N, C-alpha and C positions, 0 to 999 in steps of 0.2 A: 616322655620330653616332661614332660611338667608332670605328670609319676612320678618320677623320678626323684625331681625339684624339692618337689612337698616333703616325698618319702624321705630327705635328705635335710630338707628341714629341719623336718620335727622329729627328728629319729631320733633324738632320743626323750621321746614324747609316746611318740609309737613301741618303743621295744619295753618300757616297762606298762602301757595298757595293756602290751602281751601278758608281761607279765602277771601282772593285777586275775588275767580273763583265764594263765592256765591256773595256778594259784587258789582259783574262789572255784575250777572243779569249772572250768564251760567246757561245752562240746567240742572238737576240732571243725564242727560245721557252723557254730555258732560265733565262733572265736576269725570265721574268714570273712563271718558273712559281716559282725559287727566291726571288722578293720576293713572289710571296703566299703565301706559308707562313709567311716569313721575317718580315710581316707579322700572320698566328694566331699566332704564335709569341710575337711580344709582349704581343696582345691577351693572350696563355693565364698572364703576370708581374705585369701588375696595376699595373702603374704601377712597377716595381722599376724601378730603377739597373740599367744593363746591368751592374757594380761588380760589385754585387750581388748575381746571379743565379746559384748553384750547378747541380749536376751533377743534384739532382734532381727540376729543375727543370724542366732538357730532357727529364730522366724521364716526368717526371708529365707535359706536354708531348703524345710520345707515345706514351704511355700510353692518352692521354685520345682521341690522334687512332687507334688499335686500335682502342679498345669502339665506335668511332661505326662499325666494323665498315671500313676504309681497309687495301686490300692491303697483304702486306707491302713490296711493292716499292714503296708511293709512302711509308708507313712509313718505310725507307729513305735514301728521294727526304727527306722533311723534314729529317730524321737531315740529309744530305748539303747542307740547304741553310742549315741554322744553325748545324752546323759551319767553314762557309765564309761564312757570314755573321762569325764571331765570327773566323775564320783573317785574314780579310779587314782587320779593324776592328786586329788585333792588326799586321799588317803596316806600316798606316796610322799606327803609331802613339798609336794613337784607346784601347786594351785594350795591361794583357797579359797575360787568360788569357781560358781557351778553355774553359768547361764542357762542353762539347760534345764535345770530343775526350776520349775513351775507352770512347766505348759500344759500344756492340757491335748492330752491323748483323740485322737479324733474319733468319734462312735461309728462301727463299726454296724452293718445292719447284723443288730444280734437276735432280732425278731423272722431270719429269712430260714425254712426250715430247713436244714442239711440233705443234701444229695446224698444217693443213700441202697443200697441194695439192699430188696428185701430177701428174705431164709433163701427164695428159689434161684431170686439172681441170682447170690453169693453162693448155693452149688453150682449153679451153670457156670457163673464166673473161672473156678474149682479146674473144673471140663475142661477151660480155656487155658490152661499151664501145657506147657510143652516143652522139647528140648532136650537140648542133652541133659542139662539140673534140675531138670522136672523138679523130684524126687527135692531137691533144697529149693526152690522157687516155689513150689508150695509148701512148704514148712514157712519157708516165709510169710505165707499168705492168711495161714492160718494161725498167727499169732497178730497179724492183725484184727484179722475177722473175726475170729470164734477166739480173744483176747482180748482185743483193744490198746494191739501198741503203738506207738506211736514211731514211722519210718528210723528218726534215730537211736530208739532205742533197738530196734531191731539191730539196728546197728551193729549196737556198742555190747550188744550181750557175747559172755564168753563162753568155754563150755561147760566153765563150773559152776556159771549160775544155773544148771538147770539139772536139776535133781532125780531121773529116773523112779528111783525107789520112790519117795516118795509121789510126783507128781506134779512138786512146784518148779514155778519162776522166777528168780529175780530180777529182779527189771530195776534196771541206773536210769529214775525216766527226769521231770522237770524237778526244778529249784533243788537238783543235788538230794533227792530223795528215794530210798530203795522202796521198792513196795514184791513181794511174796503174792505172786497167782498162782492158784490151781491151775492145773493145766486137766485139759477134757480126754477122756481116753484114746476117740480118734487123734486128737491132736499128740496128744505123746507115741501111737503105733505109726505116725510121719518124722516128727522133729525126730524118735530115736535110728529111723533106717537112714532119715539124712546124715545123723550124725556116725551112719557108718559109713554110706559114702562116699563122706565126707574127705574133699582131696588131700594129699599130701602136701602141707606145704616148700616148698623148692630148694636145694640147699642146704637140706638140714633146719631151716630159721622155726624158732620156737615160734609159731599163731594159736594165739589163748581164739581168736575166732569163731561164734559156732557158723556164723555166715562165711567162704571164703569163695574167692575167685578163682576165674582159673589158672592165676596167677597166682597163685596159692599167700596170695593180702585179703586180709579184711575185707570184705564185699563192701565199696561204701556206696552212701546216702545216694549218689547220684545212680548207681549199675540198680540199687534197686529199682529208683523211678523207674526209670525205663524200661527193666522187665518188664515190672509194673501198665505202665506207656499202652506197650508191647499188646499184656495180655488183654488187657480190655479193649484194643484197634480188632484184637483177634473178636473177645467176646461179644461185638458190636456188629461183625463186619455185615452180617444179615440183616441189621435190622435198617430203615430208609435211612436218610441224614439228620429229615429233622427227627426223626425220631432218639435220636442217637444222643448220649449224656454228657456233659465232660465230668467223667469219673477220670481221678489221681489216687494211688496208690490211699492214701487220706483216708478216701468216701470206703476203705474195708473197713476203719477204724468208726468212720459216724456209723458204718450198719451195725456196728458188735453194738451202741452202743441201744441202739434203737432195737434194738433184738433183743437186748436184756430187759428194757420195760415193754415191752411190751408181749411179757411174757412172765413181766408181775415182780419185775425182781423189784429192790429195794433202791431210792433214788440215793440213797447215805453211799448204800454195796456197791452200787452203777459208777459212784465217783474214787471209790475208794480204786477201781479194778482199774477206774482211768488213770488214775494220777491228779489228778486232778485236784489243785488247792484249795479251790471256792465248787461250792455244791452249787452256786449263781452259771456255770460254766458248763457243768451237769444241764439243765433244767432245759436245753437249746433242742435236749434231744425228748425230750417230752413233744413232737411236734403228732402231730395225723394227719395219713392220708384223707384226698378225696372219695375215697373208697368209703373211707369210714364213718368220714362228716355224712355220706346220703347215707348208708344203712343209721345211722346216728335222726337223722334226719326222717327215714321209712319208719321214723317209732313212733311216729305227731298220728294223729287221727284228729285231723285237720275236716270243721263240722259249720259250719255255714245255718247262717240263722233263715227257715223256711219264710221267706218271702211273701 
């Protein structure tokens, strides 16, 4: 009931925000997430007009989110959503002030090494892919694990983005930026097979998506995440409960980045392959394992003085 009232009270502003996001090229996933965050924020201001909202109200909303136990990353996304909401209304000349600007982001734990699979683990994970749509799912995981694509980027791929002759894949990533990635030969073979087995969309509908569901529609981000979760469960089913990792589809991207750097790839090149705007984001993958630390320490020849 409250949700309906909020959407009705701020209907014009929400519609303007939606149009602005679409025009700016935001993905459907981001549009949905940001809209949900903004509606939640509008509920928190208890009927105030948007002109009455102060920086304190935005901070109070973000503080309550943190008290509920959301992560720093989620808190920052909610802040970004409200900031974009006001930014859009200013650009569309609906408002003149943005109370969300100037608020500091939460410091996320950047020093924590990301969870990833090593090369043997990645091979064993791929062996866990099974089912009616095995080839399609295998291609999806190969693009993330051996080419570093984000889940949203895999979801957005169209058939025309893959050039089998040149063995390249054009990827539309964050910041509305395109990047062209060479496709490894083995990945290209699976990708070509997946295209051959690709389902024909129902009722003659034209569907350009590279990966489609059993209903002939673009494979959703949520579906990719669910397929990933099920596969990771099979991958770890024989491991003791205390040894199981909290793997997700995004961990395959972590695995790719770590693997590339350990094989000697230049940091700047890995940044380009991953589609990172800043090289600082890429440096999180320069972590080392406990085994590598032990091997390094074993090189020392510790000698004590003779007493």
